[in-house]
C-alpha positions as CSV (number, residue, x, y, z in Angstrom):
1,X,-84.3,-71.1,-79.3
2,X,-83.9,-74.8,-79.3
3,X,-80.2,-74.5,-78.8
4,X,-80.7,-72.0,-75.9
5,X,-83.2,-74.3,-74.3
6,X,-80.8,-77.2,-74.6
7,X,-78.0,-75.2,-73.0
8,X,-80.3,-74.2,-70.1
9,X,-81.3,-77.8,-69.5
10,X,-77.6,-78.9,-69.6
11,X,-76.7,-76.2,-67.1
12,X,-79.4,-77.3,-64.7
13,X,-78.7,-81.0,-65.0
14,X,-74.9,-80.8,-65.0
15,X,-73.6,-77.7,-63.2
16,X,-70.3,-76.2,-64.5
17,X,-67.1,-77.2,-62.7
18,X,-66.7,-73.9,-61.1
19,X,-70.1,-74.1,-59.4
20,X,-69.4,-77.6,-58.1
21,X,-66.0,-76.5,-56.7
22,X,-67.5,-73.9,-54.5
23,X,-70.5,-75.8,-53.3
24,X,-70.4,-76.6,-49.6
25,X,-69.7,-80.3,-48.7
26,X,-72.6,-82.4,-47.4
27,X,-73.2,-82.3,-43.7
28,X,-72.1,-85.9,-43.3
29,X,-68.8,-85.1,-45.0
30,X,-68.3,-82.1,-42.7
31,X,-68.9,-84.1,-39.6
32,X,-66.6,-86.9,-40.8
33,X,-63.8,-84.3,-41.6
34,X,-64.3,-82.8,-38.1
35,X,-64.0,-86.2,-36.5
36,X,-60.7,-86.8,-38.3
37,X,-59.4,-83.4,-37.1
38,X,-60.5,-84.2,-33.6
39,X,-58.6,-87.5,-33.7
40,X,-55.5,-85.8,-34.9
41,X,-55.8,-83.2,-32.2
42,X,-56.3,-85.9,-29.5
43,X,-53.1,-87.8,-30.7
44,X,-51.1,-84.5,-30.5
45,X,-52.6,-83.7,-27.1
46,X,-51.3,-87.0,-25.7
47,X,-47.8,-85.9,-26.8
48,X,-48.0,-82.5,-25.1
49,X,-45.3,-83.4,-22.6
50,X,-42.7,-84.3,-25.2
51,X,-39.5,-82.4,-24.5
52,X,-40.8,-80.7,-21.4
53,X,-38.5,-79.4,-18.7
54,X,-40.4,-79.7,-15.5
55,X,-43.5,-77.6,-15.6
56,X,-42.5,-75.9,-18.9
57,X,-43.7,-77.6,-22.1
58,X,-42.5,-77.2,-25.7
59,X,-44.9,-75.4,-28.1
60,X,-44.9,-78.0,-30.9
61,X,-47.3,-80.8,-29.7
62,X,-49.9,-78.6,-28.1
63,X,-49.7,-76.3,-31.2
64,X,-50.5,-79.3,-33.4
65,X,-53.4,-80.2,-31.1
66,X,-54.8,-76.6,-31.2
67,X,-54.5,-76.4,-35.0
68,X,-56.3,-79.7,-35.4
69,X,-59.1,-78.7,-33.1
70,X,-59.4,-75.3,-34.8
71,X,-59.8,-77.2,-38.1
72,X,-62.4,-79.4,-36.6
73,X,-64.4,-76.4,-35.4
74,X,-64.1,-74.8,-38.9
75,X,-65.3,-78.0,-40.5
76,X,-68.2,-78.4,-38.1
77,X,-69.1,-75.2,-36.1
78,X,-71.6,-77.3,-34.1
79,X,-69.0,-79.7,-32.7
80,X,-69.2,-79.3,-28.9
81,X,-66.2,-81.6,-28.5
82,X,-64.1,-79.2,-30.6
83,X,-65.0,-76.3,-28.3
84,X,-64.0,-77.8,-25.0
85,X,-60.8,-79.4,-26.4
86,X,-59.8,-76.1,-27.8
87,X,-60.4,-74.4,-24.5
88,X,-58.3,-77.0,-22.7
89,X,-55.6,-76.6,-25.4
90,X,-55.4,-72.8,-25.1
91,X,-55.2,-73.2,-21.3
92,X,-52.2,-75.5,-21.7
93,X,-50.5,-73.1,-24.1
94,X,-51.1,-70.1,-21.9
95,X,-50.2,-71.8,-18.6
96,X,-47.3,-74.1,-19.5
97,X,-45.8,-72.8,-22.8
98,X,-46.3,-69.0,-22.9
99,X,-43.4,-67.1,-21.2
100,X,-44.5,-63.5,-21.7
101,X,-47.6,-61.6,-20.6
102,X,-48.4,-60.9,-24.3
103,X,-48.3,-64.6,-25.2
104,X,-50.5,-65.5,-22.2
105,X,-53.0,-62.8,-23.2
106,X,-53.1,-64.1,-26.8
107,X,-53.7,-67.7,-25.7
108,X,-56.3,-67.0,-23.0
109,X,-57.8,-64.3,-25.2
110,X,-58.6,-66.8,-27.9
111,X,-59.9,-69.0,-25.2
112,X,-62.4,-66.3,-24.2
113,X,-63.6,-66.2,-27.8
114,X,-64.0,-69.9,-28.0
115,X,-65.7,-70.0,-24.6
116,X,-68.4,-67.5,-25.6
117,X,-69.1,-69.2,-28.9
118,X,-69.3,-72.6,-27.2
119,X,-71.6,-71.4,-24.5
120,X,-73.8,-69.8,-27.2
121,X,-74.0,-73.3,-28.8
122,X,-74.8,-74.9,-25.4
123,X,-77.7,-72.4,-25.0
124,X,-79.0,-73.3,-28.4
125,X,-78.9,-77.0,-27.6
126,X,-81.2,-76.7,-24.5
127,X,-84.7,-78.1,-25.0
128,X,-87.1,-75.5,-26.1
129,X,-84.3,-73.0,-26.9
130,X,-85.5,-70.0,-28.9
131,X,-83.6,-69.2,-32.1
132,X,-80.7,-66.9,-32.3
133,X,-79.4,-64.7,-29.4
134,X,-82.6,-65.4,-27.5
135,X,-81.2,-68.8,-26.4
136,X,-78.2,-67.3,-24.7
137,X,-80.3,-64.6,-23.0
138,X,-82.5,-67.4,-21.7
139,X,-79.5,-69.3,-20.3
140,X,-78.1,-66.2,-18.7
141,X,-81.4,-65.6,-16.9
142,X,-81.6,-69.1,-15.4
143,X,-80.5,-70.0,-11.9
144,X,-77.6,-72.5,-11.7
145,X,-80.1,-75.2,-10.8
146,X,-82.4,-74.4,-13.7
147,X,-79.4,-74.3,-16.1
148,X,-78.1,-77.6,-14.8
149,X,-81.5,-79.3,-15.5
150,X,-81.7,-77.8,-18.9
151,X,-78.1,-78.8,-19.8
152,X,-78.2,-82.3,-18.1
153,X,-78.5,-84.1,-21.5
154,X,-75.6,-82.1,-23.0
155,X,-72.5,-84.2,-22.2
156,X,-70.0,-81.5,-23.1
157,X,-71.6,-78.7,-21.1
158,X,-69.6,-78.9,-17.9
159,X,-66.3,-79.1,-19.8
160,X,-67.1,-76.1,-21.9
161,X,-68.2,-74.1,-18.9
162,X,-65.3,-75.1,-16.7
163,X,-62.5,-74.6,-19.2
164,X,-64.2,-71.4,-20.5
165,X,-64.1,-70.1,-16.9
166,X,-60.5,-71.0,-16.5
167,X,-59.5,-69.3,-19.7
168,X,-61.5,-66.2,-18.7
169,X,-59.9,-66.1,-15.3
170,X,-56.3,-66.5,-16.5
171,X,-56.9,-63.9,-19.2
172,X,-57.9,-61.6,-16.3
173,X,-54.7,-62.4,-14.5
174,X,-52.6,-61.7,-17.5
175,X,-54.6,-58.5,-18.3
176,X,-54.4,-57.3,-14.7
177,X,-56.8,-58.4,-11.9
178,X,-58.1,-54.9,-11.0
179,X,-58.7,-53.9,-14.6
180,X,-60.3,-57.3,-15.3
181,X,-62.6,-57.0,-12.2
182,X,-63.8,-53.7,-13.5
183,X,-64.7,-55.4,-16.8
184,X,-66.8,-58.0,-15.0
185,X,-64.4,-60.9,-15.6
186,X,-64.8,-62.1,-12.0
187,X,-68.6,-62.1,-12.3
188,X,-68.4,-64.2,-15.5
189,X,-65.9,-66.7,-13.9
190,X,-68.1,-67.0,-10.9
191,X,-71.3,-67.6,-13.0
192,X,-69.7,-70.3,-15.1
193,X,-68.2,-72.0,-12.0
194,X,-71.5,-72.0,-10.2
195,X,-73.1,-73.6,-13.3
196,X,-70.5,-76.4,-13.3
197,X,-71.0,-76.8,-9.5
198,X,-74.8,-77.3,-10.1
199,X,-74.2,-79.9,-12.9
200,X,-71.4,-82.0,-11.3
201,X,-69.3,-80.7,-8.4
202,X,-66.9,-83.7,-8.8
203,X,-66.0,-83.0,-12.4
204,X,-62.3,-82.6,-13.1
205,X,-61.3,-83.5,-9.5
206,X,-63.8,-81.0,-8.0
207,X,-62.8,-78.4,-10.6
208,X,-65.7,-76.0,-9.9
209,X,-64.8,-75.9,-6.2
210,X,-61.2,-75.3,-7.0
211,X,-62.1,-72.6,-9.5
212,X,-64.4,-70.8,-7.1
213,X,-62.0,-71.1,-4.2
214,X,-59.2,-69.7,-6.2
215,X,-61.5,-66.9,-7.4
216,X,-62.5,-65.8,-3.9
217,X,-58.8,-66.1,-2.8
218,X,-57.4,-63.9,-5.6
219,X,-60.0,-61.6,-6.9
220,X,-59.6,-58.0,-5.6
221,X,-62.4,-56.6,-3.5
222,X,-63.7,-53.6,-5.4
223,X,-66.6,-51.6,-3.9
224,X,-69.8,-52.0,-6.0
225,X,-68.1,-54.4,-8.4
226,X,-66.8,-57.4,-6.6
227,X,-68.5,-57.1,-3.2
228,X,-69.3,-60.8,-3.4
229,X,-65.6,-61.7,-2.9
230,X,-65.4,-63.7,0.4
231,X,-62.1,-65.0,1.8
232,X,-63.9,-67.4,4.1
233,X,-65.6,-68.9,1.1
234,X,-62.2,-69.3,-0.6
235,X,-61.1,-71.5,2.3
236,X,-64.3,-73.6,2.4
237,X,-64.4,-74.1,-1.4
238,X,-60.8,-75.3,-1.5
239,X,-61.3,-77.6,1.5
240,X,-64.2,-79.1,-0.4
241,X,-62.0,-79.4,-3.5
242,X,-59.4,-81.4,-1.5
243,X,-62.2,-83.6,0.0
244,X,-63.7,-84.4,-3.4
245,X,-60.5,-84.5,-5.4
246,X,-57.7,-85.6,-3.1
247,X,-55.6,-87.0,-6.0
248,X,-55.1,-83.5,-7.6
249,X,-52.2,-81.7,-6.1
250,X,-53.5,-78.4,-7.4
251,X,-56.3,-78.5,-4.8
252,X,-53.8,-78.9,-2.0
253,X,-51.5,-76.2,-3.3
254,X,-54.4,-73.6,-3.6
255,X,-55.7,-74.5,-0.1
256,X,-52.2,-74.1,1.4
257,X,-51.8,-70.7,-0.3
258,X,-55.2,-69.5,0.9
259,X,-54.5,-70.6,4.5
260,X,-51.2,-68.8,4.5
261,X,-52.8,-65.7,3.1
262,X,-56.0,-65.6,5.2
263,X,-55.6,-68.0,8.2
264,X,-52.2,-67.3,9.7
265,X,-53.1,-69.2,12.9
266,X,-53.3,-72.4,10.7
267,X,-49.8,-71.9,9.2
268,X,-48.6,-75.3,10.5
269,X,-51.4,-77.0,8.6
270,X,-50.4,-75.2,5.4
271,X,-46.8,-76.1,5.9
272,X,-47.7,-79.8,6.4
273,X,-49.6,-79.7,3.1
274,X,-46.6,-78.2,1.3
275,X,-44.2,-80.8,2.7
276,X,-46.4,-83.6,1.5
277,X,-46.5,-82.0,-2.0
278,X,-42.7,-81.4,-2.0
279,X,-42.3,-85.2,-1.5
280,X,-44.6,-86.2,-4.3
281,X,-43.7,-87.1,-7.9
282,X,-45.8,-86.0,-10.8
283,X,-48.1,-88.5,-12.4
284,X,-47.0,-89.7,-15.9
285,X,-50.4,-88.8,-17.4
286,X,-50.1,-85.1,-16.3
287,X,-46.4,-84.7,-15.9
288,X,-46.2,-81.1,-17.0
289,X,-49.2,-79.9,-15.1
290,X,-48.3,-81.6,-11.9
291,X,-44.6,-80.7,-12.2
292,X,-45.5,-77.0,-12.2
293,X,-47.7,-77.5,-9.1
294,X,-45.0,-79.3,-7.2
295,X,-42.4,-76.7,-8.2
296,X,-44.6,-74.0,-6.9
297,X,-45.2,-75.9,-3.7
298,X,-41.5,-76.4,-3.0
299,X,-40.8,-72.7,-3.7
300,X,-43.6,-71.6,-1.3
301,X,-42.4,-74.1,1.3
302,X,-38.9,-72.6,1.0
303,X,-40.3,-69.1,1.6
304,X,-41.9,-70.3,4.8
305,X,-38.4,-71.1,6.2
306,X,-39.6,-74.7,6.5
307,X,-37.7,-76.5,3.8
308,X,-36.2,-78.9,6.3
């Protein structure tokens, strides 16, 4: 009995090696590990243009960034920075690296998953949030203005919502716009865009105005499903994006496209915008992203018979 008692005491005081090995690391160690992973991801993200050819990027650097951000999220599932940086990374992979519909669906599909998990976390971070799924249900019931007030103290909220909306929308494009509309993708993109608009309509060079303008320009009008689609609103939102984010060539390109599609009487204005874009050079900080925009502007200008 004495020997058994001694063994029990020894077990409680000094756990066996196998038990120590599987014990989860302390929260502080998890957070520190996640920060290291985020730093690795940020360093790789800054190299995302290495080896690019115009608006086409190589898969290596952004793949390293995504892997590091995924590791950060695994180490610390509550890291809101990991969510939005992953969403941005999957957008870059799908938009500037992927060359097939399947590859785009895979990138933006993972983006959808990260977006929903991140927004669940945002809901749980709001003051007075109920536990579990009740927090997300509460956020979904809020008006954009109510949600903006509730999320005002959460620094990463607008980035998670905006990049989440972008990944959802581009997944819908890759999946098929009509089929995506029937699955409610447009409603979700519109909701997230309106939330960002209420929080900060200047964020990411008027990203919410750009997003909503593009949505109203491209989403199919399906009776009883997307009756809210408004081509006039597409123009007004994109005009607002240009006014608030004049340095971003994407705003100009989307406005020119919308004018050509829905305001043929203003064609000369659209052509003038495209000519200005055709004469631009991409900024060094966003060389891949802006190169693609300028390539598309030059191609569209050529189709107008106005390349001279």
